[in-house]
N, C-alpha and C positions, 0 to 999 in steps of 0.2 A: 510346297502350299504359299501363295501368295499369304500377306499378312492382312488384306482386308478380307478376302474370304475366311480365314483361320477365325480372324476378329466376330465375321456373321455369324460362323457355328457354333463360337463361342458363347455368343448373348441366345441364341436359339439356346442351344443345353441348356444356358440356366435357367429360360420357364418352362420348361419341361415339367416340372413338379412343382406347381405354383405355389400350393400352398408351403411348401417346407422353404423355396426361394421367400416366400411372403415374411414367414415367422425366422428366417436368421437374417430379413432388410431390418422386422421391428425389435429383434434384438440387440444389433447391431446403432439401428438408429436412437432408439430410448439410451443407448450407452454415453452415445458420442451427445445427445443431451445434455445427460448429467451430470457429464464431464464439464459442458459449457458452461450449466447453471453454475457450479458448483466454483468452475474458475472465474466466472464471472463476480461473485460471492469474495475470491480472494484475490482477485485484483481490486477490485476496491476497497475491502480490508489495507492492503498492503498503499497501497496509495491513500487509503483513509492516516494509518498508522503513520505513514512519514510526512502527510501534512501537519496533523495533529500532533506531532513532535515537534519539528522543525518551525511549523509556519506560528506560533502563538509565543513560544518562551527561547526556544532554542536557535532559532536560525539553522543557516546550512554552515555556518561558520561562528565562533566568537573568539577577540581578542581579548584580552586582561592583563595584566602585572603580572609579575613571575609568580609570585606565592599569593596568590586572591584565592585562587582555588581553592586550595588548602586551609585558609586560615581563614578567610572570610575577614579579614581586618579591614577596619575602615581605613588603616592611612596604606594600604596597597590598590594603589589608585593606579589608571593613565594621566597622564600631564599633555594639556594644550591638545583638549579633545577637539573641539571644532575643527582643530589643522587635521587631524588624522583623521575625521570623518569625511569632512573635503576629498582627502587624498584617496581614501578608499572607495567613494562614491564618483571617480572619477577613472578609476580600473573598468574595463572595458566589462569584466566576466561576473561585477559586481549589481545588482537591481539594486540595493538600497545596503543602508551602515545607517544603524541607529544605537547611541548611546544610551544608558540607563546606570542609573545609581539604584546602590541596596544600603540600607540601614537601620541597625533594628533601634526600635523607640518604645515607649510606654504614651498607647493612649487611655484619656479617660473619658466620660460624659459628666462622671457625678464624684463621686471620693473613690472608689476602685478603678485599680488602671489594669491597662490589660496589654500582652506583652505581641507589641506587633512590626512590621516589618513596613520600610517606609521603600515605596520604590518611585524614581524621579523618571520618567521617560520624556518622549520627544513624541506630546501627544499625536500629530499629523502622522508621525508614520506607524505610530502602533495601532492608530483608528484604521488604517488599510483594511481590506478583506485579506481573511485568514491570520492576521494578526493579533494578538495580546488582546488587544480592546477595538476590536474586527464590532463594525457597526457603532461606536460613539460617536455621540454627535453633540455632546457637555462640552462646551466651554472652560477652560478652568482659569477665572481670572480673581485677582483680589483674595489669597488665599483659598481657594476652594480645592477639593478634594473627592475622590473616587475612593468607597469604603467597597470592601468585598460582603457580598449577598449575607455569607454565614458568619462571619466575624461581626458586621452588624446587629444581627439577629443576637449574637451572642452577648454585643453590650447593650444590647436596646436601642441600636442608634437608628434614627428617619432621618430621609432626606434634610434638608435645612437644620439639622442639629448642629451647634457647636461643640469643637472635642478640642481635648489640648494633648499637643506632641510634647513629650520632655526625649530628648537624648542627648546622643554629648559630638559637638563640630571633630572636624579632625584633627583641630589645634587644640583639643582635650578640651574647650568649652563646654559651657554648658546649652543645647540648641534646645530653646520652646519658641513653642508659639501656640496662638488658637486659634482654628481652621472650622471653615464651615463646609458641610460632607453635602454637596452638591448633587453626588446621585450614589445609588446601589448598583452591583457589578455581577456581570455572573460570567465565566471565563472557562475554557476548556482546562487551565491549569488550577489545580485542588488549593494548592497553596496561597495562591491569589486569592479566593473564595473566601477561604479559610480565618486568613492573618494581616492581610495586605490593605492597605491605603496606599494609593496613587496618586501622585500630583507630579505639576510639568516640574520638567529638568532643570528649571532655572532657580526654580521654587525649593527646589531640593539642595541642588549646591549653596543657595546662599543660607539654608537654614542651618547646614553642617557645614555652613564654610570650606567649601570645596571650589572656591570660583570656577577655574575651568578644565576641571577635574573629572573625573568618573567609573567607574568598577569595573566597565565590559563595555564591547561595543560589540553587536549584535549584528553578524551582514548576513545579506539572504543572495546566494548567488541564481545568476541566468541559468544555469543550467544546473541543478541540483546535483544530478550525477557526478559532477568534476568537485563536487564538498570536497574531497579530500586531497586531491593536484591543487585547486585553491588556496587550502589551509599551508601545505609544505611554500607554495612559493611564496604566501604573506610570510611565513617566518621568515625568509627571505631578505625582506624589504629592508633598507636601510632609514626607511622614516617612522618605521615602527621601532627602531631600536631592541630592546629586552623581552618588549613585548611577546605572549604565547601567543598562540592564535592554531585553536584547535576543531577540525571539525567536527559536524554531530554525531558521526560515528564513534568517535572516540569520546566525548560528552558524556552520549549517553546507549554505553553498550549491551544494558542488559535488553533497549528498543532491536537493535542490531538484531541481537538472537530472535526474540520474537518475529519480527521480519522472516528471516530465513527460516525460522519454523513453521511460517505459510507456506515457503514456497515449498520446504519438505514434502509438506501435508499434500501441495498440490501434484507433486509427482506420483507419490503414494496411492493418490487416489485413481490419477492417468493410468498408473501400473496395473491396476487391479481392475478397470477398464477396457484396457489392453487384452489382459491376460483371460476377460469374458469374451469379448472380438474375436481374439485368434482360436477361442473353443467351438462359439457358432460357425464360421468359417471351414474349421477343420472338419468340423461333424460334418454341415452343407457336402462341402466337398467330396470327404470319402464314403457317405454316404451314396453321392451321385455317379462317384467311379465304379461304386459294387454292384452298382443297377447295370452300369455300360459296360461292365469284362465283355460279354460277346462283342459288341459295336467294336472297341479298342481292338483286340482281336482279330480283327475281319479287315480294319485299316490296317494292322502290322505285316496283314496278309497280303493285303493290297501294296505293300511297299512303304508306306509310310515311315517316314523314320521318328524312333522314338523321343527326340527332340520337338518332333512338332505339337505328337501330344501332351506334352510336357508343358510345352509355348500355351495350349490352348486349357489346361487346367487352370497354368496360372491366370490366362484374361480371366478365365469366368471367377475366380477368386478374390482379382484384381477389382472386376466390374462390379460383384458381389460387396464389396467392402468399400468402395467409391459411393455407388448408389445408397448406401448407407449411411456414410457418413454427411452428405448432403441432402439424405433426409433429417438426420438427427441436426445438423449443423440450422438447417430452417428451421425445427421446432426451437432448439436451445436459442438460437439466435433471437427469436418471436418473443419467448418466454422470459428473456435476460431484457430486452429490451421495454419491453411491457412491467417489469420490474424497477429497472432505470426511470424509469417516468414516475411510478408509482412511491414506489419505497418498499419496503419489507419491514414493520416492525415486529419484529422481537419481543418486545412487550406484549403488545397484544396478543402476538401467539401464544403464550407464556399464561395468559390468564390477567393481564394488566399487571401492577405494580411501577416502579421507575423507569423514566424515560432515559435511562445511562446508568454507569458504573463505574465508577474509581476506582485506577489499577494507577500502578505506576507513577501515582501522581498527578494523572491525567484524567477528564471525565470521558468516558466513551458513550458514544452516542449508540442506541440498541437500534435505531432507524440505520437501513444500510439500505444503497443505490446500486445494486450490481452494475459489470458494464466490460466489453468485451473488448480486447484491442486485434486488428486483422493478427496481429502473428500469432495471437490463441486460437484463433479457429484456425490459421496455416500448419500449427505444429500438431490439432486434433485429425485433419484431415494426412496430412501425413505420415502420420504415427497409423492410423486404421489402414491406410495403403501399406505402408510395412509388415502390417501386420498379418495381411492380407498375405502377401506375398510369404510370408515364412511360414504363415498357416497350409497353405497352398502344395509345401513341400513334400511331405510323408506320404497324401493323395498322388501326387505327381510323381513321386519316385515307386509309386508301388506300380500305377498305369506303365511306367518304363520298364518294368521289371517283366513285364508278363511276357508269357512264350504266346505266340499264334493260337497254334495247334491246341492247346491247353486253353487258352482261352475262348475259342471257338465252341469250345466240349460246353463251356459254362455255360 
């Protein structure tokens, strides 16, 4: 039997019982739509987790003195930092590199002192989108600093207030001066909001007698997926000497586990939905096979090969799965596109409350913007097609084993 004719017969048979076919298509379509909606939420969450983890604080890789991460000692610094930063920025795989100084200190507005962390940064780099001070337009000149909003509330500080900072210089001397709080900041990093005073890198180096030194160089890769390979390659560069270079996965293993958990959750939901789709296809095709026993017996009596009947049932199942998958893709894709444009506010859905949560030292937004990639749609459609073919095995095997004489009597 020619393939085109067989396809026409399979298509015609699929619509013999329109109600049953419609119910099967509805079940498959809704299953696919739900998978795509859930996949869109998980993809946004995975991308957002990576961006929030690496963008503001970690970067895609970091360079430190060998013992600094373990001890956080002031004297564990990188030397000749301007030269190192220039060399890193010339690397074709590096989008940007920015140095930082971390120094513990006491801050006081009046008589009471508060333990703070002074963070010296390159303001131009850190004010870029997705970075620590994204959107900052405050210029810091003449001993002006930024203060975390929660720290300011604890100290009773308002913009324009003059605070005293006291710490220890790299040479053991007393580091102290007066600074004006130019603005209060709120970042995705809880530590910065609660305990940190941010000042220009050169101001921090001058205050703590650090010359051209820094504690850390944060690297942003052009291709974040190659962060581990980039860090491994930089570890062998002679100009970095004995410096330690680690990628973000080594710096934040807990976040890696969380992202992997998101991926496992997607696979689990996909499996559940495909089981439901397989059940729908198998049930529909099995019922159709029982109803057409007499017809199959006649075809076999007329000399039709059992393999042709198997192919016909497989084509019917495949058509059922493909149509259902396309309908589900249209519905799920449209809903994800709408949600991506408007956003989904979890706080509003739960009756109000905070707009963000603090977990792992990061502030997590409760407003999400689901999105889909072409690979997400392709995986679901292909999975449904494969599931439909597998689900047709039982009905097809039953039809192929029919005995013409007995089937004609049924």
